[in-house]
C-alpha beads as a LAMMPS data file, in Angstrom:
LAMMPS data file: protein, C-alpha beads

270 atoms
269 bonds

1 atom types
1 bond types

-500.0 500.0 xlo xhi
-500.0 500.0 ylo yhi
-500.0 500.0 zlo zhi

Masses

1 110.0

Atoms # bond

1 1 1 381.832 194.172 -7.340
2 1 1 382.365 193.017 -3.746
3 1 1 381.950 189.418 -4.898
4 1 1 384.622 189.875 -7.590
5 1 1 387.051 191.475 -5.106
6 1 1 386.529 188.619 -2.651
7 1 1 387.053 186.079 -5.422
8 1 1 390.226 187.888 -6.514
9 1 1 391.684 187.787 -2.997
10 1 1 390.729 184.119 -2.617
11 1 1 392.466 183.183 -5.863
12 1 1 395.508 185.273 -4.904
13 1 1 395.728 183.542 -1.531
14 1 1 395.460 180.103 -3.118
15 1 1 398.132 181.013 -5.651
16 1 1 400.513 182.225 -2.936
17 1 1 399.815 179.109 -0.860
18 1 1 400.556 176.971 -3.902
19 1 1 403.923 178.644 -4.423
20 1 1 404.797 178.249 -0.719
21 1 1 403.815 174.579 -0.769
22 1 1 405.871 173.997 -3.903
23 1 1 408.906 175.678 -2.322
24 1 1 408.482 173.673 0.897
25 1 1 408.339 170.420 -1.063
26 1 1 411.407 171.417 -3.052
27 1 1 413.339 172.235 0.138
28 1 1 412.284 168.950 1.736
29 1 1 413.335 167.035 -1.382
30 1 1 416.704 168.802 -1.418
31 1 1 417.224 168.024 2.279
32 1 1 416.591 164.308 1.688
33 1 1 418.867 164.394 -1.348
34 1 1 421.630 166.021 0.716
35 1 1 421.471 163.355 3.420
36 1 1 421.478 160.515 0.904
37 1 1 424.402 161.867 -1.100
38 1 1 426.406 162.656 2.046
39 1 1 425.962 159.110 3.403
40 1 1 426.832 157.671 -0.003
41 1 1 429.929 159.722 -0.825
42 1 1 431.189 161.492 2.329
43 1 1 430.355 159.543 5.485
44 1 1 432.970 156.867 4.824
45 1 1 435.768 159.384 5.498
46 1 1 434.144 162.143 7.559
47 1 1 431.758 160.113 9.720
48 1 1 428.002 159.689 9.492
49 1 1 427.476 162.771 11.677
50 1 1 430.253 164.784 9.952
51 1 1 432.322 164.897 13.141
52 1 1 435.294 163.191 11.581
53 1 1 436.447 159.649 10.924
54 1 1 439.567 157.599 10.425
55 1 1 440.211 159.050 6.968
56 1 1 438.863 162.599 7.150
57 1 1 438.545 165.568 9.532
58 1 1 435.289 166.905 11.016
59 1 1 433.249 169.017 8.596
60 1 1 431.066 170.946 11.027
61 1 1 433.915 172.631 12.895
62 1 1 435.097 176.177 12.386
63 1 1 437.775 174.895 10.014
64 1 1 435.171 172.853 8.186
65 1 1 432.127 174.877 7.127
66 1 1 431.398 177.566 9.694
67 1 1 434.065 180.036 8.582
68 1 1 433.907 179.386 4.832
69 1 1 431.779 180.943 2.111
70 1 1 429.364 178.907 0.015
71 1 1 431.534 179.437 -3.055
72 1 1 434.650 178.209 -1.246
73 1 1 432.872 175.113 0.067
74 1 1 431.490 174.324 -3.372
75 1 1 434.958 174.615 -4.925
76 1 1 436.469 172.273 -2.295
77 1 1 433.899 169.547 -2.979
78 1 1 433.947 170.100 -6.739
79 1 1 437.716 170.315 -7.227
80 1 1 439.126 168.471 -4.211
81 1 1 442.082 169.637 -2.117
82 1 1 445.847 169.316 -2.063
83 1 1 445.578 167.482 1.266
84 1 1 444.213 164.358 -0.364
85 1 1 440.473 164.884 -0.778
86 1 1 439.502 163.781 -4.307
87 1 1 437.299 165.946 -6.556
88 1 1 433.571 165.157 -6.694
89 1 1 432.628 167.121 -9.780
90 1 1 430.980 163.958 -11.116
91 1 1 428.176 164.361 -8.544
92 1 1 426.830 167.388 -10.375
93 1 1 426.205 170.895 -9.059
94 1 1 422.757 170.109 -7.633
95 1 1 424.002 167.191 -5.525
96 1 1 426.988 169.175 -4.252
97 1 1 424.733 172.052 -3.162
98 1 1 422.358 169.593 -1.470
99 1 1 425.257 168.102 0.510
100 1 1 426.429 171.549 1.572
101 1 1 422.913 172.516 2.683
102 1 1 422.763 169.358 4.799
103 1 1 426.159 170.121 6.384
104 1 1 425.217 173.735 7.133
105 1 1 421.998 172.608 8.805
106 1 1 423.873 169.966 10.761
107 1 1 426.537 172.478 11.749
108 1 1 423.908 174.942 12.958
109 1 1 422.283 172.336 15.183
110 1 1 425.647 171.303 16.604
111 1 1 426.807 174.873 17.203
112 1 1 423.968 175.476 19.651
113 1 1 425.343 172.671 21.839
114 1 1 429.003 173.596 21.607
115 1 1 428.810 176.489 24.084
116 1 1 428.392 174.223 27.095
117 1 1 431.542 172.653 28.478
118 1 1 431.698 168.933 27.870
119 1 1 431.891 166.746 30.952
120 1 1 435.149 164.836 31.306
121 1 1 434.912 161.038 31.266
122 1 1 434.924 159.598 34.783
123 1 1 434.930 155.848 34.117
124 1 1 437.662 153.236 34.062
125 1 1 439.112 152.982 30.544
126 1 1 440.738 149.581 31.213
127 1 1 437.433 148.158 32.411
128 1 1 435.759 149.708 29.366
129 1 1 438.253 147.997 27.067
130 1 1 437.515 144.628 28.678
131 1 1 433.775 145.201 28.237
132 1 1 434.234 146.359 24.633
133 1 1 436.043 143.160 23.653
134 1 1 434.099 140.968 26.079
135 1 1 430.657 141.203 27.656
136 1 1 429.325 144.069 25.533
137 1 1 430.527 142.366 22.318
138 1 1 431.184 145.708 20.591
139 1 1 434.224 144.289 18.792
140 1 1 432.109 141.758 16.901
141 1 1 430.939 144.569 14.606
142 1 1 433.186 147.589 15.258
143 1 1 436.881 147.961 14.497
144 1 1 438.991 150.007 16.902
145 1 1 442.743 150.560 16.588
146 1 1 443.042 147.666 14.141
147 1 1 441.069 145.099 16.160
148 1 1 437.457 143.991 15.779
149 1 1 434.804 143.484 13.143
150 1 1 434.117 145.301 9.896
151 1 1 430.367 145.245 9.328
152 1 1 429.766 148.402 11.391
153 1 1 431.640 151.709 11.400
154 1 1 435.146 151.986 12.819
155 1 1 435.323 153.545 16.297
156 1 1 439.051 154.288 16.236
157 1 1 438.536 158.060 16.261
158 1 1 434.905 158.073 17.348
159 1 1 435.398 159.643 20.780
160 1 1 437.759 162.372 19.615
161 1 1 435.071 164.966 18.882
162 1 1 432.144 163.635 20.911
163 1 1 431.135 164.195 24.512
164 1 1 430.139 161.726 27.210
165 1 1 426.395 162.292 26.911
166 1 1 426.422 162.023 23.116
167 1 1 428.296 158.709 23.122
168 1 1 426.125 157.297 25.909
169 1 1 422.992 158.224 23.971
170 1 1 424.375 156.583 20.825
171 1 1 424.919 153.360 22.772
172 1 1 421.560 153.249 24.559
173 1 1 419.475 154.702 21.683
174 1 1 421.272 153.297 18.630
175 1 1 418.473 153.895 16.134
176 1 1 417.951 157.573 16.916
177 1 1 418.511 158.523 14.204
178 1 1 418.641 155.402 12.046
179 1 1 421.000 155.928 9.129
180 1 1 419.733 154.538 5.809
181 1 1 423.023 152.655 5.305
182 1 1 422.744 150.938 8.719
183 1 1 419.233 149.482 8.523
184 1 1 418.825 145.723 8.767
185 1 1 416.751 144.150 6.000
186 1 1 415.389 140.646 5.579
187 1 1 415.054 139.605 1.939
188 1 1 413.272 136.579 0.562
189 1 1 414.251 135.403 -2.904
190 1 1 411.829 133.967 -5.441
191 1 1 413.213 130.513 -4.624
192 1 1 412.280 130.951 -0.939
193 1 1 415.783 131.619 0.463
194 1 1 415.799 134.147 3.326
195 1 1 418.815 136.405 3.892
196 1 1 419.438 139.009 6.590
197 1 1 421.932 141.841 6.447
198 1 1 422.669 145.559 6.632
199 1 1 421.282 147.631 3.776
200 1 1 424.129 149.344 1.956
201 1 1 422.479 150.721 -1.160
202 1 1 419.289 150.350 -3.179
203 1 1 417.392 151.755 -6.113
204 1 1 414.315 150.789 -8.117
205 1 1 416.098 147.854 -9.751
206 1 1 418.760 146.534 -7.366
207 1 1 419.470 146.045 -3.681
208 1 1 422.852 145.711 -2.011
209 1 1 423.317 144.500 1.546
210 1 1 426.026 143.015 3.743
211 1 1 425.420 139.944 5.894
212 1 1 426.959 139.584 9.360
213 1 1 429.755 137.415 7.979
214 1 1 430.926 140.433 5.990
215 1 1 429.839 139.131 2.593
216 1 1 428.210 141.590 0.167
217 1 1 425.092 140.539 -1.721
218 1 1 423.993 142.270 -4.935
219 1 1 420.437 141.298 -5.848
220 1 1 418.061 142.359 -8.588
221 1 1 414.628 143.289 -7.273
222 1 1 413.100 141.085 -9.951
223 1 1 414.704 138.104 -8.157
224 1 1 413.181 139.026 -4.793
225 1 1 409.834 137.901 -3.476
226 1 1 409.832 140.254 -0.469
227 1 1 411.978 142.839 1.312
228 1 1 411.335 143.534 5.000
229 1 1 412.752 146.771 6.424
230 1 1 413.248 146.244 10.163
231 1 1 413.622 149.945 11.055
232 1 1 416.635 149.183 13.241
233 1 1 420.386 148.588 12.920
234 1 1 422.503 145.632 14.091
235 1 1 423.332 147.549 17.271
236 1 1 421.702 145.914 20.323
237 1 1 418.835 147.981 21.698
238 1 1 419.016 146.687 25.278
239 1 1 422.358 148.035 26.479
240 1 1 420.590 150.276 29.026
241 1 1 419.337 147.129 30.799
242 1 1 422.053 144.631 29.823
243 1 1 424.835 146.841 31.179
244 1 1 424.975 148.756 34.464
245 1 1 425.436 152.556 34.546
246 1 1 429.037 152.009 35.655
247 1 1 429.737 149.608 32.788
248 1 1 428.264 152.038 30.279
249 1 1 430.374 154.845 31.726
250 1 1 433.494 152.683 31.483
251 1 1 432.846 151.919 27.801
252 1 1 432.257 155.605 27.027
253 1 1 435.499 156.483 28.828
254 1 1 437.404 153.824 26.875
255 1 1 436.104 155.174 23.550
256 1 1 437.120 158.730 24.429
257 1 1 440.516 157.865 25.926
258 1 1 441.475 155.463 23.124
259 1 1 440.515 158.031 20.483
260 1 1 442.653 160.744 22.018
261 1 1 445.519 158.457 23.017
262 1 1 445.848 155.786 20.309
263 1 1 448.401 153.032 20.915
264 1 1 451.861 153.728 19.556
265 1 1 452.686 152.018 16.277
266 1 1 455.472 149.467 16.534
267 1 1 458.400 150.070 14.207
268 1 1 459.982 146.862 13.013
269 1 1 463.744 146.877 12.942
270 1 1 465.506 145.686 9.830

Bonds

1 1 1 2
2 1 2 3
3 1 3 4
4 1 4 5
5 1 5 6
6 1 6 7
7 1 7 8
8 1 8 9
9 1 9 10
10 1 10 11
11 1 11 12
12 1 12 13
13 1 13 14
14 1 14 15
15 1 15 16
16 1 16 17
17 1 17 18
18 1 18 19
19 1 19 20
20 1 20 21
21 1 21 22
22 1 22 23
23 1 23 24
24 1 24 25
25 1 25 26
26 1 26 27
27 1 27 28
28 1 28 29
29 1 29 30
30 1 30 31
31 1 31 32
32 1 32 33
33 1 33 34
34 1 34 35
35 1 35 36
36 1 36 37
37 1 37 38
38 1 38 39
39 1 39 40
40 1 40 41
41 1 41 42
42 1 42 43
43 1 43 44
44 1 44 45
45 1 45 46
46 1 46 47
47 1 47 48
48 1 48 49
49 1 49 50
50 1 50 51
51 1 51 52
52 1 52 53
53 1 53 54
54 1 54 55
55 1 55 56
56 1 56 57
57 1 57 58
58 1 58 59
59 1 59 60
60 1 60 61
61 1 61 62
62 1 62 63
63 1 63 64
64 1 64 65
65 1 65 66
66 1 66 67
67 1 67 68
68 1 68 69
69 1 69 70
70 1 70 71
71 1 71 72
72 1 72 73
73 1 73 74
74 1 74 75
75 1 75 76
76 1 76 77
77 1 77 78
78 1 78 79
79 1 79 80
80 1 80 81
81 1 81 82
82 1 82 83
83 1 83 84
84 1 84 85
85 1 85 86
86 1 86 87
87 1 87 88
88 1 88 89
89 1 89 90
90 1 90 91
91 1 91 92
92 1 92 93
93 1 93 94
94 1 94 95
95 1 95 96
96 1 96 97
97 1 97 98
98 1 98 99
99 1 99 100
100 1 100 101
101 1 101 102
102 1 102 103
103 1 103 104
104 1 104 105
105 1 105 106
106 1 106 107
107 1 107 108
108 1 108 109
109 1 109 110
110 1 110 111
111 1 111 112
112 1 112 113
113 1 113 114
114 1 114 115
115 1 115 116
116 1 116 117
117 1 117 118
118 1 118 119
119 1 119 120
120 1 120 121
121 1 121 122
122 1 122 123
123 1 123 124
124 1 124 125
125 1 125 126
126 1 126 127
127 1 127 128
128 1 128 129
129 1 129 130
130 1 130 131
131 1 131 132
132 1 132 133
133 1 133 134
134 1 134 135
135 1 135 136
136 1 136 137
137 1 137 138
138 1 138 139
139 1 139 140
140 1 140 141
141 1 141 142
142 1 142 143
143 1 143 144
144 1 144 145
145 1 145 146
146 1 146 147
147 1 147 148
148 1 148 149
149 1 149 150
150 1 150 151
151 1 151 152
152 1 152 153
153 1 153 154
154 1 154 155
155 1 155 156
156 1 156 157
157 1 157 158
158 1 158 159
159 1 159 160
160 1 160 161
161 1 161 162
162 1 162 163
163 1 163 164
164 1 164 165
165 1 165 166
166 1 166 167
167 1 167 168
168 1 168 169
169 1 169 170
170 1 170 171
171 1 171 172
172 1 172 173
173 1 173 174
174 1 174 175
175 1 175 176
176 1 176 177
177 1 177 178
178 1 178 179
179 1 179 180
180 1 180 181
181 1 181 182
182 1 182 183
183 1 183 184
184 1 184 185
185 1 185 186
186 1 186 187
187 1 187 188
188 1 188 189
189 1 189 190
190 1 190 191
191 1 191 192
192 1 192 193
193 1 193 194
194 1 194 195
195 1 195 196
196 1 196 197
197 1 197 198
198 1 198 199
199 1 199 200
200 1 200 201
201 1 201 202
202 1 202 203
203 1 203 204
204 1 204 205
205 1 205 206
206 1 206 207
207 1 207 208
208 1 208 209
209 1 209 210
210 1 210 211
211 1 211 212
212 1 212 213
213 1 213 214
214 1 214 215
215 1 215 216
216 1 216 217
217 1 217 218
218 1 218 219
219 1 219 220
220 1 220 221
221 1 221 222
222 1 222 223
223 1 223 224
224 1 224 225
225 1 225 226
226 1 226 227
227 1 227 228
228 1 228 229
229 1 229 230
230 1 230 231
231 1 231 232
232 1 232 233
233 1 233 234
234 1 234 235
235 1 235 236
236 1 236 237
237 1 237 238
238 1 238 239
239 1 239 240
240 1 240 241
241 1 241 242
242 1 242 243
243 1 243 244
244 1 244 245
245 1 245 246
246 1 246 247
247 1 247 248
248 1 248 249
249 1 249 250
250 1 250 251
251 1 251 252
252 1 252 253
253 1 253 254
254 1 254 255
255 1 255 256
256 1 256 257
257 1 257 258
258 1 258 259
259 1 259 260
260 1 260 261
261 1 261 262
262 1 262 263
263 1 263 264
264 1 264 265
265 1 265 266
266 1 266 267
267 1 267 268
268 1 268 269
269 1 269 270
C-alpha cells in the first residue's frame, strides 16, 4: 500500500511539473512572438523601445498602456483610432495579445525607473551637433531633423522621452539589447558573391536585408550558400574609447536638446 501511495504522489508530481513546464514554454513562446510582431508592425512609428518616434507617441506612458484596460488596448490595436493609427485586425487576436503582453512587461520594467528624477543634460549642444555630423559620424546612418542617413533609425525625437544615462548607455553599449531588425548579416550566394547588410526580415524561405548604400535585397534561401549572423548592429562598439567623456556628454545633450527644441520650419512665401 505504501508503495502504491508513493507511486501515486510521484506520478502526480510529474504531471504537475509537466503542466508547469508546458505553461512556461507557452509563455516564453508568446513573449518572443510579442517582441517579433511589435518590431515588425509597431516599432516604425512608436520606437523600438516603445518610447515614441517621429510618427507615433510613446506607448508605455500613463496615456499609453498604464491607465487602460486590456479590452480597451485590444480594441485600439484591432480597430485603430481617429487620430490616425490604422487598424491591425489583420494580425489576428493571438498576435495582438502577444504585442500587448510585451508592452505591459516593458512598461512595468520602465515604471520602476521612472520614480527617480532624470539628470539634466550638462554638455554643450553645439559641440554635440558638430560631433554628430563630424567626428562621431552618427549622421552617416541616422537621420535627425531632416539631415543624415536612412539605414538606421531616425533620432529626430529620440531624446524627448529618454534620460542622459539611458542615451549614453545606448551609445556605448549599442548591442544591449540587439534588436532582430538591426543585426548585421553576411550572406554568400551560391555563385560566391558576398553581401553585407542589416537584417530586416526573414523566414524559412526568404531573407531581406539592407546594405549600407540603402539598397534592399530580397533573396531566396535556396539561392544562398551561407548566412553569417554577426550578433551586432552597424553601430560602432568603440565609442567609449574613440570619444572622450566630454564628447559623449555633448552628443547626448545635443540629442536631448534637439528633440525638445526642433528647428523651426521655414514657410516659403508665395
